[in-house]
C-alpha positions in Angstrom: 93.2 98.6 94.1 93.6 96.6 97.3 91.5 97.6 100.4 91.8 96.7 104.0 89.3 97.7 106.7 90.2 98.5 110.3 87.7 99.0 113.1 88.6 102.2 115.0 87.5 103.7 118.4 84.6 103.0 120.6 82.1 103.5 117.8 83.9 100.9 115.7 84.3 103.3 112.7 85.4 101.6 109.5 88.8 103.0 108.5 89.9 102.0 105.0 93.4 101.6 103.7 93.5 101.4 99.9 96.8 100.8 97.9 98.2 99.9 94.6 100.3 96.8 94.5 102.8 98.1 91.9 103.4 101.6 93.0 102.8 101.1 96.7 100.9 104.4 96.7 98.1 104.4 99.2 95.3 106.5 100.7 93.4 106.2 104.0 89.7 107.0 104.4 88.2 108.2 107.8 90.9 107.3 110.4 88.6 107.4 113.4 91.2 106.6 116.0 94.7 105.3 116.4 95.0 102.0 114.4 98.3 100.2 115.3 97.4 97.3 113.0 97.1 99.5 110.0 100.3 101.4 110.7 102.1 98.1 111.1 100.7 96.8 107.8 101.8 100.0 106.0 105.3 99.6 107.3 105.5 95.8 106.6 104.3 96.3 103.0 106.4 99.4 102.5 103.4 101.5 101.4 103.5 105.2 100.8 100.3 106.8 102.2 99.8 110.0 100.3 96.3 111.1 101.5 93.9 111.0 104.4 90.5 111.4 102.8 87.6 112.4 105.0 84.0 111.7 104.1 82.9 114.1 106.8 84.2 115.9 109.9 82.8 114.0 112.9 85.5 113.1 115.4 84.8 109.3 115.2 86.1 109.6 111.6 89.0 112.0 112.2 90.4 111.0 115.7 93.4 109.2 114.2 94.6 112.0 112.1 97.2 113.4 114.5 98.7 110.0 115.1 99.0 109.4 111.3 100.6 112.8 110.7 103.2 112.0 113.3 103.9 108.6 111.7 103.7 109.8 108.1 104.6 113.6 108.0 104.1 114.1 104.3 100.5 112.8 104.1 97.9 115.3 102.9 94.4 115.7 104.4 91.5 115.9 101.8 87.9 116.9 102.4 85.0 118.6 100.7 85.2 122.4 100.4 81.6 122.4 101.8 82.9 120.8 105.0 85.6 123.3 105.8 83.8 125.5 108.3 82.3 122.4 109.9 85.7 120.8 110.3 87.0 123.9 112.0 84.1 123.9 114.6 85.2 121.5 117.3 81.7 121.7 118.9 79.9 120.6 115.8 82.4 117.8 115.1 82.6 116.6 118.7 86.3 117.0 118.5 88.9 118.6 120.8 90.2 121.0 118.1 89.4 122.1 114.6 90.9 120.5 111.5 92.3 122.4 108.6 92.8 120.3 105.5 95.5 120.5 102.9 93.2 119.9 99.9 89.5 120.9 99.6 87.7 119.3 96.7 84.5 120.2 94.8 81.6 118.0 93.8 82.5 115.6 91.0 86.2 116.6 91.1 88.6 113.9 90.3 92.0 113.0 91.8 94.6 110.3 91.1 95.5 108.1 94.1 96.7 104.5 94.6 96.7 103.9 90.9 93.0 104.8 90.5 91.0 107.9 89.6 88.9 109.0 92.6 85.7 111.0 92.1 84.2 112.9 95.0 80.4 113.0 95.2 78.8 115.6 97.4 76.2 114.0 99.7 75.1 116.5 102.4 72.6 115.6 105.0 74.5 113.9 107.7 76.8 116.9 107.8 76.7 120.0 105.5 79.7 118.9 103.5 79.5 115.2 103.6 80.9 113.4 100.6 81.4 109.9 99.2 84.4 108.7 97.3 84.0 106.6 94.1 87.0 104.6 92.9 87.2 101.5 90.6 83.6 100.5 91.2 83.8 101.0 95.0 82.0 103.7 96.9 83.4 104.8 100.3 80.0 106.1 101.6 81.0 107.4 105.1 77.9 108.0 107.2 75.7 108.8 104.2 74.7 105.2 103.3 74.8 102.1 105.4 73.7 98.6 104.8 69.9 98.9 105.0 70.2 102.2 106.8 71.4 105.8 106.4 73.3 108.2 108.6 71.8 110.2 111.4 70.5 113.7 110.6 69.8 115.0 114.1 73.4 116.2 114.8 74.4 119.9 114.2 74.3 120.6 110.5 72.3 117.5 109.6 69.0 117.5 107.6 66.9 114.4 106.9 65.3 115.5 103.7 68.7 116.5 102.3 70.3 113.2 103.3 67.6 111.2 101.6 67.9 113.3 98.5 71.6 112.8 98.5 71.2 109.0 98.6 68.5 108.9 96.0 69.9 111.4 93.5 73.6 111.0 93.9 74.2 107.3 94.9 71.2 105.3 93.7 72.1 106.4 90.1 75.4 104.5 90.3 75.6 101.0 88.8 73.9 98.4 90.9 77.2 96.4 91.1 78.9 99.3 92.9 80.5 98.0 96.1 79.5 100.1 99.1 82.0 100.5 102.0 80.2 102.4 104.7 81.6 104.3 107.8 80.1 101.7 110.1 79.1 98.0 110.1 79.0 95.8 107.0 79.5 96.5 103.3 76.8 96.3 100.7 76.1 97.1 97.0 74.1 99.9 95.4 71.7 97.3 94.0 71.0 95.8 97.4 70.3 99.2 98.9 68.0 100.2 96.1 65.9 97.1 96.7 66.0 96.7 100.5 67.0 99.9 102.3 63.8 100.9 104.1 64.9 104.5 104.8 65.0 105.7 101.1 
């Protein structure tokens, strides 16, 4: 699985494009804004983006959806079933309108994409239905876990104790070598966060 990262929007959200070299199948994680460089790369490499996968519903992670749907009409939007009502509430998500997804997944549900098996891990706390995506030893952690930090819990639907429990009980049990690709800033590993993250 190949992965590119694109910084999107004024909050510099990490948008990830993952693809399989052989099949050209791809998925996109958290398109926070229009990403011309990513779209150009998809066209140049003749990739087939099948899914937009949302770790949670805040608009700095979803702002590029409409543009991608226009560019790639067959793409499907995926999110946790626990985030559905949150995604539909434009006030909670700080968005201009609600988002209805094509596929809602459950905790620990698996799905094939880009030549890999993706496992969805429920990690509420930043939002009620926040989730992480585990694929081939890589964790797309959204705003649940950052390098030496965790997501904010003071937004609507957030809860600090729940967030800390999500990190400790759902993520820190993963192999220490697991690569962590967060929603903002630099990547890390589970082992590094277990040792040095001061918030958990």
